C-alpha positions in Angstrom: -15.4 -37.2 11.5 -13.7 -34.1 10.1 -12.6 -31.6 12.8 -13.5 -28.1 11.9 -10.8 -25.5 11.6 -10.5 -23.1 14.4 -11.1 -19.5 13.7 -7.6 -18.6 14.6 -6.1 -21.0 12.1 -8.7 -20.5 9.4 -6.6 -18.0 7.3 -3.3 -19.5 8.1 -1.5 -20.8 5.1 2.1 -21.1 3.7 2.6 -17.4 3.5 1.4 -17.0 7.1 3.7 -19.6 8.5 6.6 -18.0 6.4 6.0 -14.5 7.7 6.4 -15.9 11.4 9.6 -17.5 10.4 10.8 -14.3 8.5 9.8 -12.3 11.6 7.2 -10.4 9.8 3.8 -9.4 11.4 1.8 -10.3 8.5 1.7 -12.3 5.1 1.1 -9.2 3.1 4.8 -8.7 2.9 5.2 -11.3 0.2 2.8 -9.3 -1.8 5.1 -6.3 -1.9 8.1 -8.6 -2.5 6.3 -10.1 -5.7 5.7 -6.5 -6.8 9.3 -5.5 -6.1 11.0 -8.6 -7.7 9.1 -7.8 -11.0 9.3 -4.0 -11.1 12.1 -2.5 -8.8 9.9 0.1 -7.6 11.9 0.8 -4.4 15.7 1.6 -4.7 18.4 2.3 -2.4 18.4 5.8 -1.1 14.6 6.2 -1.8 12.2 8.2 0.4 9.0 5.8 0.7 5.6 6.7 2.3 3.6 3.7 3.5 -0.1 4.4 3.8 -2.0 2.1 6.0 1.3 0.7 7.3 0.1 -1.3 10.2 1.0 -3.9 11.4 4.3 -3.0 9.9 5.3 -5.7 7.4 5.5 -3.4 4.3 7.3 -0.6 6.3 9.8 -3.2 7.5 10.4 -4.7 4.0 10.8 -1.1 2.4 13.1 0.0 4.9 15.5 -2.8 4.0 15.1 -1.8 0.3 15.7 1.8 0.7 18.8 1.0 3.0 20.5 3.3 5.3 20.5 6.2 3.1 16.7 5.8 2.5 13.7 6.7 4.7 10.4 5.1 5.2 7.4 7.1 6.8 4.4 5.1 7.9 0.8 6.4 8.4 -2.1 4.5 10.0 -5.0 4.9 12.2 -3.8 2.0 14.1 -0.5 1.8 16.2 2.3 -0.4 15.0 3.8 -2.4 18.0 6.7 -3.8 16.3 10.2 -2.6 16.7 10.9 0.0 13.9 14.3 0.3 12.2 16.1 3.6 12.5 15.3 4.6 8.9 11.7 4.7 9.4 9.2 6.6 11.3 5.4 6.0 12.1 2.6 8.6 12.5 -0.8 7.9 13.7 -3.4 9.5 11.8 -6.8 9.1 9.7 -5.7 9.1 6.3 -9.2 9.9 5.0 -8.9 13.2 7.0 -5.2 13.9 7.0 -4.3 17.5 7.7 -1.8 19.9 5.8 0.3 20.1 9.0 1.1 16.5 9.2 1.8 16.4 5.2 4.1 19.4 5.8 5.9 17.6 8.6 6.6 14.5 6.5 7.7 16.4 3.5 6.9 16.5 -0.3 9.9 14.8 -2.0 9.1 11.1 -1.6 10.2 8.8 -4.4 7.3 6.4 -4.0 4.0 6.2 -2.3 2.8 2.7 -1.5 -0.8 1.8 0.0 -1.9 -1.7 1.1 -5.1 0.0 2.8 -8.3 -2.0 2.7 -11.6 -1.1 4.6 -13.2 -3.2 7.3 -15.4 -5.6 4.8 -19.1 -5.9 5.4 -19.9 -8.9 3.3 -21.3 -6.7 0.6 -19.1 -6.6 -2.6 -20.5 -3.1 -3.5 -20.3 -1.5 -0.1 -16.7 -3.2 0.3 -15.4 -2.0 -3.2 -16.9 1.6 -2.7 -15.0 2.0 0.3 -11.7 0.6 -1.0 -12.1 3.3 -3.7 -12.5 6.0 -1.1 -9.0 4.8 0.5 -7.4 4.6 -3.0 -8.6 8.1 -3.8 -7.2 9.2 -0.5 -3.9 7.5 -1.5 -3.9 9.1 -4.9 -4.5 12.6 -3.5 -1.8 12.1 -1.0 0.6 10.9 -3.8 -0.3 14.0 -5.8 0.9 16.2 -3.0 4.0 14.4 -1.8 5.6 12.7 -4.8 8.7 13.9 -6.5 8.5 14.4 -10.2 9.0 11.0 -11.8 8.0 9.2 -8.6 6.0 6.0 -8.3 2.7 4.9 -6.8 1.5 1.4 -5.7 -2.1 1.0 -4.6 -4.2 -2.0 -3.4 -7.9 -1.7 -4.9 -10.9 -4.2 -4.4 -12.4 -4.9 -8.0 -15.8 -3.3 -8.3 -17.5 -0.7 -10.5 -14.9 2.1 -9.6 -11.9 0.0 -10.5 -11.8 0.9 -14.1 -12.3 4.7 -13.5 -9.5 4.6 -10.5 -7.1 2.7 -12.9 -7.7 5.3 -15.7 -6.7 8.2 -13.4 -3.7 6.4 -12.3 -2.9 5.8 -16.2 -3.2 9.5 -16.8 -1.1 10.7 -13.9 2.1 8.4 -14.7 4.0 7.7 -17.5 3.8 3.9 -17.1 0.6 2.0 -15.7 0.5 -1.7 -14.7 -2.0 -3.9 -13.1 -0.7 -6.8 -11.0 -2.5 -9.6 -8.8 0.4 -11.3 -6.7 0.2 -15.0 -6.3 0.5 -14.6 -2.6 -3.0 -12.9 -2.5 -5.7 -15.2 -1.3 -7.7 -16.8 -4.1 -11.0 -15.7 -2.7 -9.6 -12.0 -2.4 -10.8 -9.4 -5.0 -7.8 -7.1 -4.3 -5.6 -6.0 -7.1 -2.8 -3.8 -7.3 -2.3 -0.8 -9.5 1.1 0.6 -10.3 1.9 4.0 -11.5 5.6 4.8 -12.5 6.9 8.2 -13.7 4.7 10.8 -11.9 3.9 13.5 -14.4 3.7 16.0 -11.4 0.3 17.5 -12.3 -3.0 16.3 -11.5 -5.5 15.2 -14.2 -9.0 15.1 -13.4 -10.7 14.4 -16.5 -11.9 11.0 -15.1 -14.0 12.0 -12.1 
């Protein structure tokens, strides 16, 4: 008789186990590693803004890539409980209603904005993809305000009816546009990553 997998171990896989060995709080770090290995989007000395940073895996990895002369700022509505390196800082906030005071405090000269944000899923593909789009638009708007000219943007989105529209917005706002599905994404996941490289420095709103 087959023993049912426990709820705790339902989603555990090679990447989850490897994350524990590598002292990362979540397997999502390997998605960023794959993207980085192919695109070199984070460089030594970069200022990085990590949106939806909890539980902290992307912040940790980005801080290593940016190095001692770089700096990583993480934003999330949830606290980050792991030890944060010296070249990183975490702010607690709701990214969907971020205020100008906080944006002013973190600065506006980031080399890259990265977002692994995802909504709490409902089981409805249309609802989940719509909520994902809202988070992506928030990330896109923040990037428009804080990126240095020529900067980069990396954003996770759930595939749905708004995917093409968002992809075209990123394509219009950046010199180079890529779509990437990491091997470390779960097979059942509808997530995909959109990469914009070479921020043009001005908003293009023709796709709303």
